[in-house]
N, C-alpha and C positions, 0 to 999 in steps of 0.2 A: 214420441221422443225416442231417438235412436240410443242404443247402449252407449255409443261413444259420447253423444251429447250429454247423456245422463251422468257419465263418469266425470266429464269436464265440469259440469255444474256442481257436482258434489265436491270436487277438489277445491273449488273456489271457497266453499264454506269451511273447509278443514284448515287447521293451522298449517303454516308454511312447512313444507318438507322439500329441501333442496334436492336437485338431481345430481349435484357434484359438490364436494366440499374440499377446500384447500386449507391446510394448516401451516402456519409458520412454525418451525421447530421449537422456537422459544415459547410458543403458546402452550405447549405441553408441559412446561415447568410450573404451570398455574393450575390450581384445582378446577377452575372453570373450564380451562382447555381440556383437561383430562376427562371431565364429565361430558363435555360435548363429543369428544372422541369416542367414549363408551357408547353414547347415544347413536352416533353415526354407525358404529359397528353393529349395534343391536338392530338398527333399521336397515342394515345391509346397503348403505349408501356408498357409492364409489368415492374415494378420497385420494388426494395427492398432497405432497409437500411443496411448499413454495418459499423462496428466500425472502419475499416481501409481500405484504397484503396490498401494496400499491402497484404491483407489477403483474397483474393477471391479464394477459393479452391473448390475441389470436383465437377468439371464440369461433366455433364452426358456424357455417351459414353463408349463403351466397349473397344475401342482401343485408343492409344495415338493420332492417326490421327483424330478420331471422337471428342475427347475431345478438341483437338487443334482448330478444325474448329468452335466448339461452343464458345470457349473462344474468338476467333477472331470476334465474333458477339456480344460481351458483352462490354458495356461501363461503366466505373466507374468514377464518378464525385467526386473529392476530393480536399483537401487543401494540397498544397505542403509545407511540413514542412522543408525539407532540402533545404536551400538556398545557400549552397556552390556549385558553378558551377564547373563541370568537365572541364578539358582542352579538346581541340578539334583540334589538329594538324592533317594534314596540312591545314585544311580548315579555321580555325579561332583560336583565343586565347581561347575562352570559348564556351561551349554548354549552351544555355539558355533553361531551362526546362519548356515548356508550355504544354507539353503532353508526354505521353509514350505509345508506342505500335502503330501498324498500321493495317488497315483493308485489306491491300493488302496481297497476298499470293505468294510473290516472293520466289521461292524455295531456292535461294542462300543467302538470306538476313542474315547479321550478327546478327540481332535481334533474330534469331532462338535460339542462345545460350546466348546472353547477357541478354535476358529477362527470360531465363530459364523456370520455371514453371508458369510464369506470363505473358502469351502472350495476355492477355486481354488489352483493350484500356483505358487509363486514361487521363482525362483532368483536369487541375487545375484551380480553380476559383479565387484564391487570386493573381490576376495579379498585384495589387499594390505592394505587397510584393516582387514579382519577379522583377518588374521594379526597385524598390528601391535597390534591391541587385545588379542589372545590373549597376545602377548609381554608386554604390560604386566601382565596378570593373573598370568602366570608369575613375572615379576620381583618383584612385590610380596609373593609368598609364599615365596620362597627362604629357607631350604633345604627347605621342604616341597614335596612333589610336588603339582602342580595337574593335576587330571583334567578333561577337557572331553568332554561328551556331544554328538555331532553329529546325534542322531536324536530330539531332544525334540519337534520340531514338523514332522518330515517323515520319509520313508524315503529317505535320500540315495543308497543303492545303486540304487534304482529310477530315479533321475535321473542317475546317473553317466554313462550313454552320451551324454547331452546336455550336461551341465555340466563333467564332469571335475574337479569341485571337491574330491572326496574324495582324488584322487590328489595334488593340491596340498597338501591339509591333512596327509595322511600323511607326505609328503616333508618338509614343514616340521617336523612333530613329531618326526621321526627325529633331528633335530639338537638337540633340546631335552633337556638333562640333567634338568631339573625339570618337564617337561611330558609329559603322556600324553593319548592320544585314545581314545575309545570310541564305538562306534555299533552299532546293532542294525538288522536288516533282515529282511524277508520275501521278498526278491528274490535272484536268483542271478547278477546281472551283475557278477561280480568279476574277470573275466579281466584287465582293465586294471590291477588292483591287485597282481597276482601277482609281477611282476618289478621292482618298485620298491623303493627303500631304505626300510625302516621301523624297523630296529634294535630290533624288539620293543616299540616304544613305542605301538603301536596295538592295542587288543583289539577284534576283530570278533566280534560276537555275532549269532546267528541266532534269530529268534523261531520257536518250534516248538510243536506242540500235538497233542492226540489227533486222529485222523482225523475224528471227529464234528465237532469244533470247526472244523477247516479246511474241511470240506465245506460246512457250513451258515452259517458266519459270516465267511469270509475270501475273498470273491470278488475277482477281478482281482489276485491275488498269485501268486507262483511256487508251483507244486505242492511238496508236502513233499519229494518225491524230488529235485527240482532244488535246493532249499535245502540238503539234506544233502550232495549232490554238491559244491555250492559250498563248504560248510563243510570238506569233506575237502581241497579245493584250498587253502583258506586255511591249514589246518593244515600242509599240505605245503609252503607258502611260508614257514613259520616264524612266522606271526603268532600271538600269544596268542589263544586261541579261547574263546568262551563261548556259552551258550544261555540264552535267556529262555523259560521256559514260562509263557505268559500270553496271555489270562487263563485260569487254571485254572477249568474249569467243571464243576460237579456235574451229571452227566447219567447216564442209564441206561447201565450198562456202563462207567462211568468208570475203574474199576480196570483192566479189560482194556485200555481205550484208552490209558491212560498207561503201563501196563506195555509195551504194543507199541511206544509211542513210544521209550522208553528202550532197548528191545531193538534197535530199528532204528538208533538212533544208535550203539550199541556195535558193530554189525556194519559200519557204513559208515565209521567213523573209523579212522585209523591206530592201531596198538596202543599207541603212546606218547602218544596225545592226552590221556590222563588226567592227566599230570603237571602241567599248567598250565591245567586246564580249570575254568571257572567256570559256575555255574548261578544264575539269579535266578528266584524263584518268586513269582508275583503272582496272587492269587485274583481272580475276577471281582467287580467293584464298579461301582456306578452311582449317579448323583445323580438327583433328581426331574427336574431340567432335562434331563439326558442321556436319561432314559427317554422324555420327551415328544418330544425331537428325533429320537431313533432310530425311534420308532414312526411318525413322519411320513415320514421318509426311507426307511425299510424297512418298509412296512406289513405285509408278510407274514413278518417275521422270526420265527424260532423261539427267539430269545433270551429266556431266562426272566428277567423283571424284576418279580417279585411281591414287593412291599414287605412283605407279611405274612409271607413266608418268610425275611426277612433281618434282620440286626442293623444298627442304625444306629451308625455310627462317626464321631465328630467329626474334622474335618480340622484342619490347622495354621492355616488362615486363617478358621476359624469356619464353614466350609462342610462339612456332613456328607455321608457317602456310605453306601450300603447294601452290606454285605459278608455273607458267610455266617455263620451262628451259630457260636459257638466250637467246638462239637462237630464240626460239618461241616468247618470250617476246619482243625482239628487232624487230622482223619482224612485230608484231602487232603495236608496238609504231611507227615505221618508216612509215608503210603504212597509218595508220590513221592520223598521223601528216601531212603527205604530202597531204592527201585529205582535211584536214582542211584548210591548207594555200592555196590550190588550189582554194577553194571557198571563204575563208574569210582571205584575205592576212593581214589584220590588227588585227586579233584576237590574243589572248594570250593563250598559253597552260600553265596552272599553274603548273601542275606536271603530271608525269606518274609514277604509283606505282604498 
């Protein structure tokens, strides 16, 4: 292994350290913004000021792939002005916006298209405003439980060593009789979350997959073993635990790959983890737009996106996507579901889509 390769591999496992940071001037009026600025200076990371966290443009690089990679190493610290929360079905009632963008390079990720020309990473410092807005959503639905998903537009665990926002959010939700929090991650930086009050009101889910999928399509995320070790810590800390197997990809040896996945989970988790364990199963899907973007940003990807092999499925907003034909989808659902209940008989499969 060359020194260069060794360094690159090591950086994948470390927490995210941006190569450039932008600050909105107003972000420095908040304690979180001041804390991040102090960290940036201590780490000797270059930084600039910007008028808006939504207008970072003209990243260097001759190709879209080069510009994209640089953008993904850029952090923008700003004030969240839009406090109207998007819906987040089927995972939760609302998405709670504490960050936008992700440092991972998952080839298939829907953020490829939803973030468009803004793939850089944003954290928001006005947590009091965000929590106040969440309180409003909770209050208007009482006596119904209101669930919030914190990972719709980012992987907040990957940013937690910088932002600390999840810790604030979990602590807030612990005191909410009618509020619940959910988020999913491919990262293992959970130690700061283990000794805080949560009252079982936050379900932490880990995104897991067959080794083939992780190896070929999930660069710059925590290795499977570190995710599972983190999941065991979360279970030990009394949090409700869940796993998202997504995207489920039909590939050579897929039965063996997904059987190994569930067997590994069963061996790593505490024996009592099955009693309140959830699974969410999502088959691989893509749009024509996503296919074009992914092939530009990851020109050597092995991700299968052959429209001729797929079924076209209409979406809720009139935008269709390509999924597996019914026979393949049902084979994936049945096989993985059976393996789940084989190892975790009391677990709940929340959905397959």
